PyMOL Python script that loads the backbone (N, CA, C, O; Angstrom):
from pymol import cmd

cmd.read_pdbstr("""\
ATOM      1  N   MET A   1     -35.636 -56.978 -44.340  1.00  0.00           N
ATOM      2  CA  MET A   1     -36.117 -57.974 -45.622  1.00  0.00           C
ATOM      3  C   MET A   1     -37.660 -58.984 -44.675  1.00  0.00           C
ATOM      4  O   MET A   1     -38.815 -59.165 -45.062  1.00  0.00           O
ATOM      5  N   LYS A   2     -36.859 -59.491 -43.197  1.00  0.00           N
ATOM      6  CA  LYS A   2     -38.007 -60.054 -42.250  1.00  0.00           C
ATOM      7  C   LYS A   2     -39.486 -59.703 -42.164  1.00  0.00           C
ATOM      8  O   LYS A   2     -40.469 -60.424 -42.330  1.00  0.00           O
ATOM      9  N   ASN A   3     -39.382 -58.247 -41.825  1.00  0.00           N
ATOM     10  CA  ASN A   3     -40.423 -57.424 -40.996  1.00  0.00           C
ATOM     11  C   ASN A   3     -41.008 -56.760 -42.648  1.00  0.00           C
ATOM     12  O   ASN A   3     -41.915 -55.928 -42.608  1.00  0.00           O
ATOM     13  N   PHE A   4     -40.711 -56.979 -43.364  1.00  0.00           N
ATOM     14  CA  PHE A   4     -41.610 -56.820 -44.658  1.00  0.00           C
ATOM     15  C   PHE A   4     -42.658 -57.765 -44.927  1.00  0.00           C
ATOM     16  O   PHE A   4     -43.852 -57.650 -45.202  1.00  0.00           O
ATOM     17  N   LEU A   5     -41.623 -59.037 -44.721  1.00  0.00           N
ATOM     18  CA  LEU A   5     -42.244 -60.375 -44.921  1.00  0.00           C
ATOM     19  C   LEU A   5     -43.755 -60.179 -43.861  1.00  0.00           C
ATOM     20  O   LEU A   5     -44.914 -60.158 -44.276  1.00  0.00           O
ATOM     21  N   GLN A   6     -43.373 -60.075 -42.664  1.00  0.00           N
ATOM     22  CA  GLN A   6     -44.238 -60.225 -41.716  1.00  0.00           C
ATOM     23  C   GLN A   6     -45.551 -59.124 -41.764  1.00  0.00           C
ATOM     24  O   GLN A   6     -46.696 -59.235 -41.326  1.00  0.00           O
ATOM     25  N   ALA A   7     -44.968 -58.175 -42.386  1.00  0.00           N
ATOM     26  CA  ALA A   7     -45.659 -57.070 -42.742  1.00  0.00           C
ATOM     27  C   ALA A   7     -47.347 -57.737 -44.088  1.00  0.00           C
ATOM     28  O   ALA A   7     -48.542 -57.946 -43.884  1.00  0.00           O
ATOM     29  N   VAL A   8     -46.548 -57.814 -45.180  1.00  0.00           N
ATOM     30  CA  VAL A   8     -47.369 -58.447 -45.600  1.00  0.00           C
ATOM     31  C   VAL A   8     -48.172 -59.824 -45.395  1.00  0.00           C
ATOM     32  O   VAL A   8     -49.272 -60.009 -45.916  1.00  0.00           O
ATOM     33  N   THR A   9     -47.558 -60.720 -44.634  1.00  0.00           N
ATOM     34  CA  THR A   9     -48.335 -61.730 -43.615  1.00  0.00           C
ATOM     35  C   THR A   9     -49.863 -61.117 -43.099  1.00  0.00           C
ATOM     36  O   THR A   9     -51.016 -61.470 -43.345  1.00  0.00           O
ATOM     37  N   LEU A  10     -49.275 -60.015 -42.256  1.00  0.00           N
ATOM     38  CA  LEU A  10     -50.318 -59.199 -41.289  1.00  0.00           C
ATOM     39  C   LEU A  10     -51.154 -58.816 -42.495  1.00  0.00           C
ATOM     40  O   LEU A  10     -52.076 -59.619 -42.356  1.00  0.00           O
ATOM     41  N   LYS A  11     -51.392 -58.249 -43.387  1.00  0.00           N
ATOM     42  CA  LYS A  11     -52.315 -57.095 -44.407  1.00  0.00           C
ATOM     43  C   LYS A  11     -52.645 -58.325 -44.697  1.00  0.00           C
ATOM     44  O   LYS A  11     -53.863 -58.318 -44.523  1.00  0.00           O
ATOM     45  N   GLN A  12     -52.244 -59.740 -45.142  1.00  0.00           N
ATOM     46  CA  GLN A  12     -53.558 -60.645 -45.762  1.00  0.00           C
ATOM     47  C   GLN A  12     -54.360 -61.440 -44.612  1.00  0.00           C
ATOM     48  O   GLN A  12     -55.475 -61.911 -44.840  1.00  0.00           O
ATOM     49  N   ILE A  13     -53.653 -61.573 -43.227  1.00  0.00           N
ATOM     50  CA  ILE A  13     -54.643 -62.256 -42.802  1.00  0.00           C
ATOM     51  C   ILE A  13     -56.148 -60.987 -42.000  1.00  0.00           C
ATOM     52  O   ILE A  13     -57.364 -61.138 -41.886  1.00  0.00           O
ATOM     53  N   ARG A  14     -55.598 -60.327 -41.784  1.00  0.00           N
ATOM     54  CA  ARG A  14     -56.687 -59.113 -41.516  1.00  0.00           C
ATOM     55  C   ARG A  14     -56.495 -57.912 -42.645  1.00  0.00           C
ATOM     56  O   ARG A  14     -55.569 -57.864 -43.454  1.00  0.00           O
ATOM     57  N   LYS A  15     -57.696 -56.848 -42.507  1.00  0.00           N
ATOM     58  CA  LYS A  15     -57.267 -55.785 -43.206  1.00  0.00           C
ATOM     59  C   LYS A  15     -56.905 -54.771 -42.814  1.00  0.00           C
ATOM     60  O   LYS A  15     -57.782 -54.068 -42.314  1.00  0.00           O
ATOM     61  N   MET A  16     -55.948 -54.397 -42.838  1.00  0.00           N
ATOM     62  CA  MET A  16     -55.115 -53.262 -41.574  1.00  0.00           C
ATOM     63  C   MET A  16     -54.327 -52.353 -42.728  1.00  0.00           C
ATOM     64  O   MET A  16     -53.924 -52.822 -43.792  1.00  0.00           O
ATOM     65  N   SER A  17     -54.172 -50.844 -42.281  1.00  0.00           N
ATOM     66  CA  SER A  17     -53.260 -50.244 -43.354  1.00  0.00           C
ATOM     67  C   SER A  17     -51.981 -50.525 -43.037  1.00  0.00           C
ATOM     68  O   SER A  17     -51.517 -50.914 -41.965  1.00  0.00           O
ATOM     69  N   LEU A  18     -51.251 -50.204 -44.457  1.00  0.00           N
ATOM     70  CA  LEU A  18     -50.046 -50.927 -44.528  1.00  0.00           C
ATOM     71  C   LEU A  18     -48.943 -50.220 -44.129  1.00  0.00           C
ATOM     72  O   LEU A  18     -47.818 -50.655 -44.376  1.00  0.00           O
ATOM     73  N   GLY A  19     -49.150 -48.967 -43.420  1.00  0.00           N
ATOM     74  CA  GLY A  19     -48.795 -48.430 -42.018  1.00  0.00           C
ATOM     75  C   GLY A  19     -48.857 -48.844 -41.021  1.00  0.00           C
ATOM     76  O   GLY A  19     -47.980 -48.566 -40.204  1.00  0.00           O
ATOM     77  N   ASP A  20     -49.968 -49.712 -40.676  1.00  0.00           N
ATOM     78  CA  ASP A  20     -50.148 -50.669 -39.308  1.00  0.00           C
ATOM     79  C   ASP A  20     -49.575 -51.612 -39.510  1.00  0.00           C
ATOM     80  O   ASP A  20     -49.197 -52.100 -38.445  1.00  0.00           O
ATOM     81  N   ALA A  21     -49.192 -52.351 -40.615  1.00  0.00           N
ATOM     82  CA  ALA A  21     -48.663 -53.955 -40.759  1.00  0.00           C
ATOM     83  C   ALA A  21     -47.204 -53.397 -41.125  1.00  0.00           C
ATOM     84  O   ALA A  21     -46.582 -54.441 -41.322  1.00  0.00           O
ATOM     85  N   ILE A  22     -46.728 -52.831 -41.232  1.00  0.00           N
ATOM     86  CA  ILE A  22     -45.207 -52.175 -41.434  1.00  0.00           C
ATOM     87  C   ILE A  22     -44.714 -52.387 -39.952  1.00  0.00           C
ATOM     88  O   ILE A  22     -43.865 -53.192 -39.568  1.00  0.00           O
ATOM     89  N   ILE A  23     -45.506 -51.398 -39.136  1.00  0.00           N
ATOM     90  CA  ILE A  23     -45.223 -51.449 -38.176  1.00  0.00           C
ATOM     91  C   ILE A  23     -45.613 -52.495 -36.834  1.00  0.00           C
ATOM     92  O   ILE A  23     -45.061 -52.256 -35.760  1.00  0.00           O
ATOM     93  N   ALA A  24     -46.371 -53.404 -36.916  1.00  0.00           N
ATOM     94  CA  ALA A  24     -46.605 -54.252 -36.297  1.00  0.00           C
ATOM     95  C   ALA A  24     -45.737 -55.488 -37.051  1.00  0.00           C
ATOM     96  O   ALA A  24     -45.643 -56.462 -36.304  1.00  0.00           O
ATOM     97  N   GLY A  25     -45.183 -55.644 -38.159  1.00  0.00           N
ATOM     98  CA  GLY A  25     -44.174 -56.694 -38.507  1.00  0.00           C
ATOM     99  C   GLY A  25     -42.860 -56.114 -38.198  1.00  0.00           C
ATOM    100  O   GLY A  25     -41.900 -56.883 -38.235  1.00  0.00           O
ATOM    101  N   THR A  26     -42.674 -54.947 -37.915  1.00  0.00           N
ATOM    102  CA  THR A  26     -41.201 -54.605 -37.503  1.00  0.00           C
ATOM    103  C   THR A  26     -41.340 -55.325 -35.699  1.00  0.00           C
ATOM    104  O   THR A  26     -40.678 -56.183 -35.115  1.00  0.00           O
ATOM    105  N   ALA A  27     -42.386 -54.571 -35.330  1.00  0.00           N
ATOM    106  CA  ALA A  27     -42.269 -55.256 -33.537  1.00  0.00           C
ATOM    107  C   ALA A  27     -41.871 -56.439 -33.471  1.00  0.00           C
ATOM    108  O   ALA A  27     -40.910 -56.846 -32.818  1.00  0.00           O
ATOM    109  N   PHE A  28     -42.786 -57.219 -34.328  1.00  0.00           N
ATOM    110  CA  PHE A  28     -42.926 -58.816 -34.173  1.00  0.00           C
ATOM    111  C   PHE A  28     -41.043 -59.156 -34.516  1.00  0.00           C
ATOM    112  O   PHE A  28     -40.236 -59.717 -33.775  1.00  0.00           O
ATOM    113  N   VAL A  29     -40.879 -58.703 -35.574  1.00  0.00           N
ATOM    114  CA  VAL A  29     -39.504 -59.567 -36.240  1.00  0.00           C
ATOM    115  C   VAL A  29     -38.862 -58.480 -34.583  1.00  0.00           C
ATOM    116  O   VAL A  29     -39.242 -59.246 -33.697  1.00  0.00           O
ATOM    117  N   TYR A  30     -38.529 -57.884 -34.213  1.00  0.00           N
ATOM    118  CA  TYR A  30     -37.655 -56.921 -33.432  1.00  0.00           C
ATOM    119  C   TYR A  30     -37.818 -57.187 -31.983  1.00  0.00           C
ATOM    120  O   TYR A  30     -36.719 -57.105 -31.433  1.00  0.00           O
ATOM    121  N   ASN A  31     -38.706 -57.454 -31.215  1.00  0.00           N
ATOM    122  CA  ASN A  31     -39.448 -57.794 -30.167  1.00  0.00           C
ATOM    123  C   ASN A  31     -39.766 -56.560 -29.777  1.00  0.00           C
ATOM    124  O   ASN A  31     -39.154 -56.156 -28.787  1.00  0.00           O
ATOM    125  N   LEU A  32     -40.416 -55.961 -30.185  1.00  0.00           N
ATOM    126  CA  LEU A  32     -40.338 -54.478 -30.047  1.00  0.00           C
ATOM    127  C   LEU A  32     -41.506 -54.043 -29.183  1.00  0.00           C
ATOM    128  O   LEU A  32     -42.420 -54.864 -29.112  1.00  0.00           O
ATOM    129  N   THR A  33     -41.610 -53.230 -28.702  1.00  0.00           N
ATOM    130  CA  THR A  33     -43.166 -52.701 -28.331  1.00  0.00           C
ATOM    131  C   THR A  33     -43.426 -51.296 -28.770  1.00  0.00           C
ATOM    132  O   THR A  33     -42.666 -50.333 -28.873  1.00  0.00           O
ATOM    133  N   ILE A  34     -44.828 -51.450 -29.023  1.00  0.00           N
ATOM    134  CA  ILE A  34     -45.553 -50.335 -29.823  1.00  0.00           C
ATOM    135  C   ILE A  34     -46.127 -49.559 -28.769  1.00  0.00           C
ATOM    136  O   ILE A  34     -46.891 -50.074 -27.952  1.00  0.00           O
ATOM    137  N   VAL A  35     -45.813 -48.376 -28.738  1.00  0.00           N
ATOM    138  CA  VAL A  35     -46.096 -47.235 -27.942  1.00  0.00           C
ATOM    139  C   VAL A  35     -47.068 -46.308 -28.831  1.00  0.00           C
ATOM    140  O   VAL A  35     -46.502 -45.609 -29.671  1.00  0.00           O
ATOM    141  N   THR A  36     -48.395 -46.232 -28.739  1.00  0.00           N
ATOM    142  CA  THR A  36     -49.768 -46.222 -29.612  1.00  0.00           C
ATOM    143  C   THR A  36     -51.172 -45.173 -29.116  1.00  0.00           C
ATOM    144  O   THR A  36     -52.024 -45.674 -28.383  1.00  0.00           O
ATOM    145  N   ARG A  37     -51.257 -44.303 -29.392  1.00  0.00           N
ATOM    146  CA  ARG A  37     -53.017 -43.886 -28.660  1.00  0.00           C
ATOM    147  C   ARG A  37     -53.914 -44.930 -29.500  1.00  0.00           C
ATOM    148  O   ARG A  37     -55.102 -44.977 -29.183  1.00  0.00           O
ATOM    149  N   ASN A  38     -53.531 -45.654 -30.393  1.00  0.00           N
ATOM    150  CA  ASN A  38     -54.893 -46.280 -31.225  1.00  0.00           C
ATOM    151  C   ASN A  38     -54.853 -47.547 -31.311  1.00  0.00           C
ATOM    152  O   ASN A  38     -54.963 -48.128 -32.391  1.00  0.00           O
ATOM    153  N   ILE A  39     -54.651 -48.293 -29.909  1.00  0.00           N
ATOM    154  CA  ILE A  39     -54.149 -49.778 -29.665  1.00  0.00           C
ATOM    155  C   ILE A  39     -55.516 -50.688 -29.982  1.00  0.00           C
ATOM    156  O   ILE A  39     -55.596 -51.788 -29.435  1.00  0.00           O
ATOM    157  N   ASP A  40     -56.549 -50.255 -30.828  1.00  0.00           N
ATOM    158  CA  ASP A  40     -57.436 -51.083 -31.272  1.00  0.00           C
ATOM    159  C   ASP A  40     -57.025 -51.603 -32.323  1.00  0.00           C
ATOM    160  O   ASP A  40     -57.337 -52.713 -32.755  1.00  0.00           O
ATOM    161  N   ASP A  41     -56.176 -50.696 -32.877  1.00  0.00           N
ATOM    162  CA  ASP A  41     -55.856 -51.452 -34.478  1.00  0.00           C
ATOM    163  C   ASP A  41     -54.751 -52.618 -34.308  1.00  0.00           C
ATOM    164  O   ASP A  41     -54.425 -53.297 -35.282  1.00  0.00           O
ATOM    165  N   PHE A  42     -54.199 -52.815 -33.054  1.00  0.00           N
ATOM    166  CA  PHE A  42     -53.370 -54.089 -33.162  1.00  0.00           C
ATOM    167  C   PHE A  42     -53.728 -54.663 -31.843  1.00  0.00           C
ATOM    168  O   PHE A  42     -52.850 -55.480 -31.565  1.00  0.00           O
ATOM    169  N   ASN A  43     -54.344 -54.624 -31.194  1.00  0.00           N
ATOM    170  CA  ASN A  43     -55.022 -55.682 -29.911  1.00  0.00           C
ATOM    171  C   ASN A  43     -55.372 -56.848 -30.767  1.00  0.00           C
ATOM    172  O   ASN A  43     -54.787 -57.829 -30.308  1.00  0.00           O
ATOM    173  N   TRP A  44     -56.102 -57.171 -31.854  1.00  0.00           N
ATOM    174  CA  TRP A  44     -55.845 -58.399 -32.141  1.00  0.00           C
ATOM    175  C   TRP A  44     -54.830 -59.662 -32.132  1.00  0.00           C
ATOM    176  O   TRP A  44     -54.908 -60.887 -32.222  1.00  0.00           O
ATOM    177  N   LEU A  45     -53.655 -58.491 -31.941  1.00  0.00           N
ATOM    178  CA  LEU A  45     -52.224 -59.550 -32.091  1.00  0.00           C
ATOM    179  C   LEU A  45     -51.798 -59.930 -30.939  1.00  0.00           C
ATOM    180  O   LEU A  45     -50.904 -59.230 -30.464  1.00  0.00           O
ATOM    181  N   SER A  46     -52.187 -60.911 -30.266  1.00  0.00           N
ATOM    182  CA  SER A  46     -51.711 -61.075 -28.786  1.00  0.00           C
ATOM    183  C   SER A  46     -50.736 -61.650 -28.224  1.00  0.00           C
ATOM    184  O   SER A  46     -50.765 -62.133 -27.092  1.00  0.00           O
ATOM    185  N   LYS A  47     -49.354 -61.635 -29.333  1.00  0.00           N
ATOM    186  CA  LYS A  47     -47.971 -61.592 -29.157  1.00  0.00           C
ATOM    187  C   LYS A  47     -47.147 -60.511 -28.727  1.00  0.00           C
ATOM    188  O   LYS A  47     -46.080 -60.460 -28.116  1.00  0.00           O
ATOM    189  N   LEU A  48     -48.162 -59.397 -29.355  1.00  0.00           N
ATOM    190  CA  LEU A  48     -47.802 -58.290 -29.485  1.00  0.00           C
ATOM    191  C   LEU A  48     -47.936 -57.276 -28.519  1.00  0.00           C
ATOM    192  O   LEU A  48     -49.026 -56.919 -28.073  1.00  0.00           O
ATOM    193  N   ASN A  49     -46.761 -56.768 -28.162  1.00  0.00           N
ATOM    194  CA  ASN A  49     -46.198 -55.707 -26.714  1.00  0.00           C
ATOM    195  C   ASN A  49     -46.751 -54.384 -27.534  1.00  0.00           C
ATOM    196  O   ASN A  49     -46.387 -53.942 -28.623  1.00  0.00           O
ATOM    197  N   LEU A  50     -48.007 -53.797 -26.398  1.00  0.00           N
ATOM    198  CA  LEU A  50     -48.552 -52.621 -26.643  1.00  0.00           C
ATOM    199  C   LEU A  50     -48.463 -51.658 -25.116  1.00  0.00           C
ATOM    200  O   LEU A  50     -48.420 -52.052 -23.950  1.00  0.00           O
ATOM    201  N   ILE A  51     -48.458 -50.633 -25.537  1.00  0.00           N
ATOM    202  CA  ILE A  51     -48.463 -49.305 -24.696  1.00  0.00           C
ATOM    203  C   ILE A  51     -49.117 -48.667 -24.934  1.00  0.00           C
ATOM    204  O   ILE A  51     -49.036 -48.422 -26.138  1.00  0.00           O
ATOM    205  N   ASN A  52     -50.260 -47.855 -24.208  1.00  0.00           N
ATOM    206  CA  ASN A  52     -51.329 -47.347 -24.749  1.00  0.00           C
ATOM    207  C   ASN A  52     -50.938 -45.508 -23.905  1.00  0.00           C
ATOM    208  O   ASN A  52     -51.643 -44.996 -23.035  1.00  0.00           O
ATOM    209  N   SER A  53     -50.005 -45.052 -24.345  1.00  0.00           N
ATOM    210  CA  SER A  53     -49.227 -44.050 -23.113  1.00  0.00           C
ATOM    211  C   SER A  53     -50.327 -42.983 -22.657  1.00  0.00           C
ATOM    212  O   SER A  53     -50.260 -42.458 -21.545  1.00  0.00           O
ATOM    213  N   PHE A  54     -51.448 -42.657 -23.665  1.00  0.00           N
ATOM    214  CA  PHE A  54     -52.206 -41.889 -23.197  1.00  0.00           C
ATOM    215  C   PHE A  54     -53.151 -41.979 -22.121  1.00  0.00           C
ATOM    216  O   PHE A  54     -53.542 -41.030 -21.441  1.00  0.00           O
ATOM    217  N   GLN A  55     -53.549 -43.376 -21.992  1.00  0.00           N
ATOM    218  CA  GLN A  55     -54.413 -44.076 -21.104  1.00  0.00           C
ATOM    219  C   GLN A  55     -53.995 -43.766 -19.699  1.00  0.00           C
ATOM    220  O   GLN A  55     -52.891 -44.105 -19.273  1.00  0.00           O
ATOM    221  N   ARG A  56     -54.785 -43.190 -19.058  1.00  0.00           N
ATOM    222  CA  ARG A  56     -55.148 -43.229 -17.285  1.00  0.00           C
ATOM    223  C   ARG A  56     -54.958 -43.797 -16.380  1.00  0.00           C
ATOM    224  O   ARG A  56     -55.443 -43.433 -15.309  1.00  0.00           O
TER     225      ARG A  56
END
""", "prot")
cmd.dss("prot")
cmd.show_as("cartoon", "prot")
cmd.util.cbc("prot")
cmd.orient("prot")
């Protein structure tokens, strides 16, 4: 439930897709690292751990 509330908060702060908001909210709540090719959608979240596994 905490990850859902975090996702709703993120979606209200910035226009982002519901899927991205759920991913980011879950990562915040459980202190997870997001591995994605599209880090631009998450870069504005400074406390979020991101890895672009496709970057050389």
